Structures are given as C-alpha cells and as structure tokens.
C-alpha positions in Angstrom: 44.5 106.9 218.9 48.4 106.2 218.9 50.4 108.7 216.8 51.2 107.3 213.2 54.8 107.9 212.2 56.8 108.0 208.9 59.5 105.6 209.2 58.1 103.5 206.4 58.9 106.4 203.7 62.4 106.2 205.1 62.4 102.3 203.9 60.8 103.7 200.6 63.5 106.3 200.1 66.1 103.1 200.0 64.1 101.4 197.5 63.8 104.5 195.6 67.7 104.9 195.6 68.1 101.1 195.2 66.2 101.5 191.6 68.1 104.6 190.9 71.3 102.7 191.3 70.2 99.8 189.3 69.1 102.1 186.2 72.2 103.9 186.5 73.9 100.5 185.9 72.0 99.1 183.2 71.9 102.2 181.2 75.2 103.1 180.9 76.1 100.6 178.1 72.8 102.1 175.8 74.4 105.6 176.3 78.2 104.4 175.2 76.6 102.2 172.6 77.6 104.3 169.4 81.0 104.9 170.8 81.4 101.0 171.5 80.0 100.3 168.3 82.5 102.3 166.6 85.8 101.4 169.0 84.9 97.3 169.3 83.3 96.9 165.9 79.7 96.1 166.7 76.8 95.9 164.2 72.9 95.8 165.0 73.1 92.3 165.2 76.0 92.4 167.6 74.6 94.9 169.9 71.2 93.1 170.3 72.8 90.2 171.3 74.9 92.1 174.1 71.4 93.3 174.9 69.7 89.7 174.9 72.3 88.5 177.1 71.3 90.7 180.0 67.7 90.0 179.3 68.1 86.3 179.2 70.0 86.3 182.8 67.4 88.9 183.7 64.7 86.6 183.2 66.6 83.7 184.8 67.0 85.9 187.4 63.4 86.9 187.9 62.7 83.0 188.0 65.1 82.3 190.7 65.4 85.7 193.0 61.5 85.9 193.7 61.7 82.4 195.3 65.0 83.4 196.9 63.4 86.4 198.5 60.2 84.8 199.9 62.4 82.0 201.4 65.2 84.1 202.9 63.8 87.4 203.6 64.2 90.6 201.7 67.2 91.7 203.7 69.8 89.0 202.8 68.3 88.3 199.2 68.5 92.3 198.2 72.3 92.5 199.9 73.3 90.0 197.6 71.7 90.8 194.8 73.3 94.4 194.8 76.8 93.0 195.6 76.3 90.7 192.5 75.2 93.6 190.2 77.5 96.2 191.5 80.5 94.0 190.6 78.9 93.1 187.5 78.9 96.5 186.5 82.5 97.2 187.3 83.3 94.1 185.5 82.3 95.7 182.1 85.8 97.7 182.2 87.5 94.6 181.4 85.6 93.4 178.2 87.0 93.7 174.7 84.7 92.2 172.8 81.1 91.0 171.9 81.3 88.0 174.0 83.0 89.7 177.4 80.4 92.3 177.1 77.8 89.7 176.7 79.1 87.8 179.9 79.3 91.2 182.1 75.8 91.8 180.9 74.5 88.2 181.6 75.6 88.5 185.4 74.7 92.1 185.7 71.0 90.9 184.3 71.1 87.9 187.1 71.9 90.3 190.2 69.2 93.0 188.7 66.7 90.9 188.3 66.1 91.1 192.1 65.5 94.9 192.2 61.8 94.8 191.4 60.4 91.6 193.3 62.7 92.5 196.5 61.0 96.0 196.2 57.6 95.2 195.5 57.7 92.4 198.6 59.1 95.4 200.7 56.1 97.5 199.7 53.7 95.0 200.9 55.4 94.6 204.2 55.7 98.3 204.9 52.6 99.9 203.4 48.8 99.5 203.7 47.0 98.6 200.4 45.7 102.2 199.8 49.2 103.5 200.1 51.0 101.0 198.0 50.6 102.1 194.1 51.8 105.6 195.3 54.8 103.8 197.2 55.7 101.6 193.9 55.2 104.7 191.6 57.7 106.8 193.8 60.1 103.6 194.1 59.5 103.2 190.6 60.2 106.3 189.6 63.9 105.4 190.5 64.5 103.9 187.3 63.8 107.0 185.5 66.2 109.3 187.9 68.6 107.0 186.9 68.0 107.1 183.5 68.2 110.9 184.0 71.8 110.8 186.2 73.6 108.5 183.6 73.6 110.8 180.7 74.4 113.4 183.2 77.8 111.5 184.2 78.4 108.6 181.8 79.5 111.2 179.3 81.6 113.2 181.1 83.5 110.3 182.9 83.9 108.8 179.2 85.2 111.6 177.7 87.5 112.5 180.7 89.0 109.2 182.0 87.8 106.7 179.4 84.6 104.3 178.9 86.3 101.8 181.4 85.9 104.1 184.1 82.3 104.7 183.5 81.5 101.4 184.1 83.6 101.2 187.2 82.7 104.4 189.0 78.5 103.6 188.4 79.3 100.1 189.8 80.7 101.2 192.7 78.2 103.2 193.7 76.1 100.0 195.0 78.2 99.5 198.0 77.6 102.6 199.5 73.8 102.0 199.5 74.5 98.6 201.0 75.8 100.1 204.1 72.2 102.2 204.7 70.2 99.0 203.8 72.0 96.7 206.5 71.6 99.3 209.1 68.0 100.5 208.4 66.4 97.5 207.0 63.9 94.6 208.5 60.5 93.9 208.8 57.9 95.8 210.3 56.9 94.1 213.5 60.7 93.4 214.5 62.1 97.0 213.6 63.3 98.6 216.7 62.4 102.1 216.0 58.9 101.7 214.4 56.0 103.2 216.6 53.1 100.8 217.6 51.0 103.1 215.8 52.8 103.2 212.4 52.8 99.3 212.7 49.3 99.2 213.3 48.4 101.8 210.1 51.1 99.3 208.1 48.7 96.3 209.2 45.4 97.9 208.5 43.5 96.3 205.7 46.5 93.6 204.8 46.1 90.2 204.0 46.6 87.8 206.3 50.0 85.3 205.6 49.4 82.6 204.1 51.5 79.2 203.9 54.5 79.0 201.4 53.3 78.8 197.8 55.2 77.1 194.9 55.4 78.0 191.2 53.2 75.2 190.5 50.1 76.8 192.7 50.6 80.2 191.5 50.4 78.9 187.8 46.8 77.4 188.6 45.4 80.8 188.5 44.2 82.7 185.7 45.4 86.2 187.7 48.9 85.0 186.9 48.6 84.2 183.5 47.1 87.3 182.8 49.8 89.2 184.6 52.4 87.5 182.9 51.1 87.9 179.7 51.0 91.9 180.1 54.4 91.7 181.0 55.6 89.9 178.1 53.8 92.3 175.6 54.7 95.5 177.5 58.1 95.1 178.5 59.9 95.1 175.6 58.8 98.4 175.0 60.8 99.7 178.1 63.6 97.7 177.1 63.8 99.4 173.5 63.3 102.8 175.0 66.3 102.2 177.2 68.6 100.4 174.9 67.9 101.8 171.5 66.5 105.3 172.1 70.3 106.9 172.3 71.1 104.8 169.5 67.9 106.1 167.3 68.9 109.6 168.1 72.4 109.1 167.0 71.4 107.2 163.5 68.3 109.5 162.7 69.4 113.1 163.9 72.9 112.5 164.4 73.2 113.4 167.9 76.6 112.6 169.3 77.9 111.5 172.7 77.7 114.3 174.5 74.6 115.8 172.9 72.7 112.7 174.1 72.3 114.3 177.7 69.6 116.6 177.4 67.0 114.8 175.6 67.5 112.0 177.3 67.4 113.7 180.5 64.0 115.0 179.2 62.8 111.9 178.4 63.3 110.2 181.7 62.2 113.3 183.7 58.8 113.2 181.8 58.7 109.3 182.6 59.4 110.0 186.2 56.2 112.1 185.9 54.3 109.5 184.3 55.7 106.8 186.9 54.4 109.1 189.9 51.2 110.5 188.5 50.1 106.7 187.4 50.9 105.3 191.1 48.9 108.8 192.6 46.2 108.7 190.2 45.3 104.6 191.0 45.8 105.5 194.9 43.4 108.9 194.5 40.7 107.0 193.2 40.7 104.4 196.0 41.1 107.4 198.6 37.6 108.5 197.1 36.1 105.5 197.3 36.2 103.9 194.1 36.3 99.9 193.9 40.5 98.7 193.5 39.1 97.3 190.1 38.1 100.6 188.7 41.0 102.4 190.0 43.6 100.1 188.9 41.9 99.2 185.5 41.0 102.9 184.4 44.3 104.1 185.3 45.8 101.4 182.7 43.8 102.8 180.4 44.7 106.3 180.7 48.1 105.1 180.3 47.8 102.9 177.2 45.8 106.0 175.2 48.7 108.4 176.2 51.3 105.6 174.8 49.6 105.6 171.3 51.3 109.1 169.7 54.8 107.3 169.9 54.0 105.6 166.8 54.6 108.5 164.7 58.2 109.3 166.4 60.2 107.7 163.3 58.6 110.3 161.3 59.2 113.3 163.4 61.4 115.8 161.5 63.5 116.9 164.1 65.0 115.3 167.3 62.8 117.4 169.7 59.4 116.2 168.4 60.7 112.5 168.3 61.9 112.7 172.1 58.5 114.5 173.1 56.6 111.3 171.9 59.1 108.9 173.2 58.9 110.8 176.5 55.1 110.8 176.3 55.5 106.8 176.0 57.9 106.4 178.5 55.6 108.3 180.9 52.8 105.9 180.1 54.7 103.0 180.3 56.1 104.3 184.2 52.5 105.0 185.1 51.1 101.5 183.5 54.2 99.6 185.3 53.4 101.1 188.6 49.9 99.9 188.5 50.9 96.5 187.0 53.4 95.9 189.8 50.9 96.9 192.7 48.1 94.6 191.3 50.6 91.8 192.3 50.5 93.2 196.0 46.8 93.6 195.6 45.9 90.0 194.8 48.5 87.6 196.1 49.6 87.0 199.8 52.5 88.6 200.8 54.7 85.1 201.3 53.8 85.1 197.3 54.5 88.6 196.1 58.4 88.4 195.5 57.9 85.0 193.9 54.6 86.0 191.7 56.4 89.3 190.7 60.0 87.4 189.9 57.4 85.2 187.6 55.9 88.3 186.0 59.2 89.7 185.3 60.6 86.7 183.6 58.0 86.7 181.1 58.5 90.5 180.8 62.2 89.5 180.1 61.7 86.6 177.5 59.3 89.3 175.9 62.0 91.6 176.0 64.5 89.2 174.4 62.4 88.0 171.9 61.4 91.7 170.6 65.7 92.5 171.0 66.4 89.5 168.5 63.6 91.2 166.2 64.8 94.9 166.5 68.7 94.0 165.7 67.5 92.0 162.6 64.8 94.7 161.2 67.5 97.7 161.6 70.4 95.7 160.3 68.0 94.8 157.0 66.1 98.1 156.9 67.9 100.7 159.0 64.5 101.8 159.7 62.7 102.4 163.3 59.3 103.7 161.8 58.1 100.2 162.0 59.3 99.1 165.8 57.9 102.8 167.2 54.6 102.2 165.2 54.6 98.5 167.4 55.1 100.2 170.2 52.4 102.6 170.0 49.3 100.6 170.0 50.7 97.3 172.3 49.5 99.1 175.3 45.8 99.1 174.4 45.9 96.0 172.9 47.2 94.6 176.5 44.5 96.9 178.2 41.9 94.9 175.9 43.2 91.6 176.6 43.2 92.3 180.5 39.4 92.9 180.1 38.9 89.6 178.5 41.4 87.4 180.4 40.4 89.3 184.2 37.2 90.6 184.1 37.4 91.9 187.2 40.3 91.7 189.8 39.7 89.2 192.3 42.2 88.0 195.5 44.0 85.0 194.9 42.7 82.3 197.3 44.6 78.8 198.0 43.1 76.1 199.2 
C-alpha cells in the first residue's frame, strides 16, 4: 500500500492563515469603535450603518464569489479576493466620515466574502469526507486567532502611531500570504509534489464530479433552503459578537481601549477551542462508525445547548462573568458553523460547493444586516443589551429544531 503523505495539511495551514488574516482585517474597526465613535462623532445608528455596509457587500460578494470560484478555480479566485480585501483594509486609513468608513467597509466585504467559499471548496478538493469536519474546524479556528491577534496588536499600533496605521499594517499582511498561496496551491491531481498514496487517500469516498450547476438548480432542493435558513438565523449572533462586544464592554463595564485586549483574547481563545472541538466531535463519531446524520446533527445539538446561557450576559455584575458567557456562546457558534459548513461539502458535489456555500453565506449576511439595523435602533433607544443577548441565547436551539423539521435526514443532493 502506498504511503499516505501529509501535504494536504500544508494546504490547510494556508486556509487557516487566510482566515486569520480575514478576521484581523474585519475586527480592527470593532476594536477601534469606541475611539472612532468619539473622534468622528458616530452614534449607535451611524455605527450600525457602517457595519451594515460591510454585511450588505458580504452578501453581494457571497452571491458572486461562489460562482466565480467554481468557474475559475480556487487558486485564481482566492488570490483576487485577498488583494481586494487587503487594499480595502488599508483604505480605511483614508476615511474621515461615516460615508468614508461605510465605503471602505463595503469594498472589504466584497473581497472577504470569498474566504469561506474558497476554503470550503479547497477542503472538498483536498480532504476525504471523514476528515472534512476536522479540517473545516481547523481553518475556521483561524477566525478566532485573527480576532485574538487583533486586540493584541491594534490597540498598541493605534496608541503608538495612530488609528490609521492600525488599518494600514493589518491590511498589508494579506500580500505576504499571497506569495505562499501562489507558490504552493493547485488541485491535488495536478500538484507536482503530492504522492500517489496521498492522492488516492484524498479521493477515497469522494463524490464523482458532476456537470456545472446553476443557482436555479440549487434552489430546487430542500437542502439548500434549510442550510440557507440556518445561516440566516444564526450568523447574526457572530456578527454581534464580533462588532458589538467591544462596545458592550466599554458601555456597560467601562473598559477602555487598552483594557479590551485580555477579555477579547479570552473570548476568542475559547471560541477557537469550540471550532476545533466541534469539528473533532463530528469526525470522532464518524470514525467510530456512527452515521453522517447522527454525527453532524448531534454535534449541532451540543453546540445549541452550550449557547443558551449567553442570554444572561447583560445581567452579569462583572465584565469577567459577561465575557465567560459570551466566550461559551462564541465557542458554541464556532462548533456549530464548522458543522454547517461541512454539511455543504457532504451534500453537494465539489463543483457546486463554492456556489452553495456562497449562497448560504449570502443568507447569513442578509440576516446579519437586518439584525445590525435592529441592534443600532435598540441601543440608541434603550441603551440596553439584555434583549439582544436574550435572543442570541435561544436562536441556536430554535435553528436546530427547524433543521429537524426541514431535513429529517441529511441526504446527498442528486442532479438529474
């Protein structure tokens, strides 16, 4: 038997670092929000509109980049995306108004939308089904590492050199990644250094390639509508954690810019554990002989139950208690999303994975946009986060129940 190599894990490392950079770039504004809100004069509704600009663009980008990736391939598509979002990240340094930041966020959203469709497509190409949930959990954990590195670096850069340089330096990192991507990545069957043993292992149990698909075909399946609904309902919780938790800790507990670092690091470190653990648990059950349906669905249930205590976060008497509950919910979300992402690769052929994940991601971004608008008005009107955290605590178990109703079993999509 040919020896199985490990080059696929090097490709996964590229996906991990791309996702890390993606989240560093999008997290900068959330960390600097209290400073920029004072310096530029935003109110809560203004800030919600800046966040919404990113989310609207993210939805548009998800709608287009999935098709682009399936049409032109991951190597070119991912390279174009990171150039766009890196330039947009740097462009924030030029903004001086709500409109200027909204424009920069819009372009950032267009570019960053390609990250997860590209990563999922790459995982479907480079990993057999039994390793995909773990691989997805690992690259998805890069989102939390990015969210950890941002509070470690952004406050220092901003206080030493000004907030503009925080955007410039973090935005420039993407060009370093691009060099490695262009040198290392191609499809497994075309890769010059991949062993035959590893290629055979990667292709074991994978679905055969199907004819190119259109959105009209995807929308004809119940699986598509169910997965899009899952993202529409649950993605807004993560957007809230990412863009509003720094402001929540500042408003409710008085944490200044320099003091935000440790709570956010703890929060996203715990979330990182959730991402990898959620992928591991699902893959563990599969390797123990449990069905795909059992492994994915029960992992989602565990995550949904772990998210529920965050409903009490705004009632915590200390910042530490609030951060602990939010961290647990963030871990639950990451484990949940790792499995929802992986279900796309389970149910759809390789040449439809990016398009389907883009469609689902667009649904999540639309949900996030609507929720961001609601958050802005709730906070501007009441100044109270309790209602928002309450909704976040129960959304996952509601989504799990809906998935049980809409998809009683996880069946592979079959095209005529």
